[in-house]
C-alpha angles and dihedrals in degrees: 000000000000120000118209098195105086122180090011125133112233112250112231123215094022128100118255116234120211136178119215136187133209136166118287111254117244139166115287118272128031096355090054092048090050094052093046093050090048089053094045088054089053092240098173096211093054097061131093113230127208141168122242122197117200112194119228089232117064098267134121121310113228132209120207120193145153123224142143115292088241109023096174095056109109093211090053090050092051094047090050095048091054092054100260121141114252131189108273135193135211108220131196117191137171125242129194093211140357121276113265096222138037092015119122130189103231102175147290132294113258091218138349102344098195092052091047092047094047092049092049091051093050091057095040110111107223102213102117123208119175110242094008107055113000142118091303094058092044091051094047092046096048093046091051090051090047104042107007093244114137119215098359091175090060090056092047092050093049090055087062095247 
């Protein structure tokens, strides 16, 4: 796992905020193989981004992300690719440990990260439009609320990650 905070003293007692990437989900068969190949080649626009909050105390790590309600439905994928709004879902899941690759420490929450994330999720409109309001916008928005950093994905992309 790569850390992007060089020469920074670790802040104790505050939640760590990470951004992670994973392959876009697609229907089984050729679409799924294509997405996996694009992810393996590190093609930035073919990755799904999410925010991970790691509490300062030894408790559960949480993943926050935004994706289509049914990401493997071919009709949803086609509608999304042609710029149509599709029903989206904000998901919160538990992790036992941080991903080993494509996971970057981007900062520390300025206040209670779980409270900030839950409030952000309550206000997030769930109509998803690829390129206009998708996982990238969600990730950038949530990281901004948590750490104050604007457009974190642009910084990560510029680092060649």
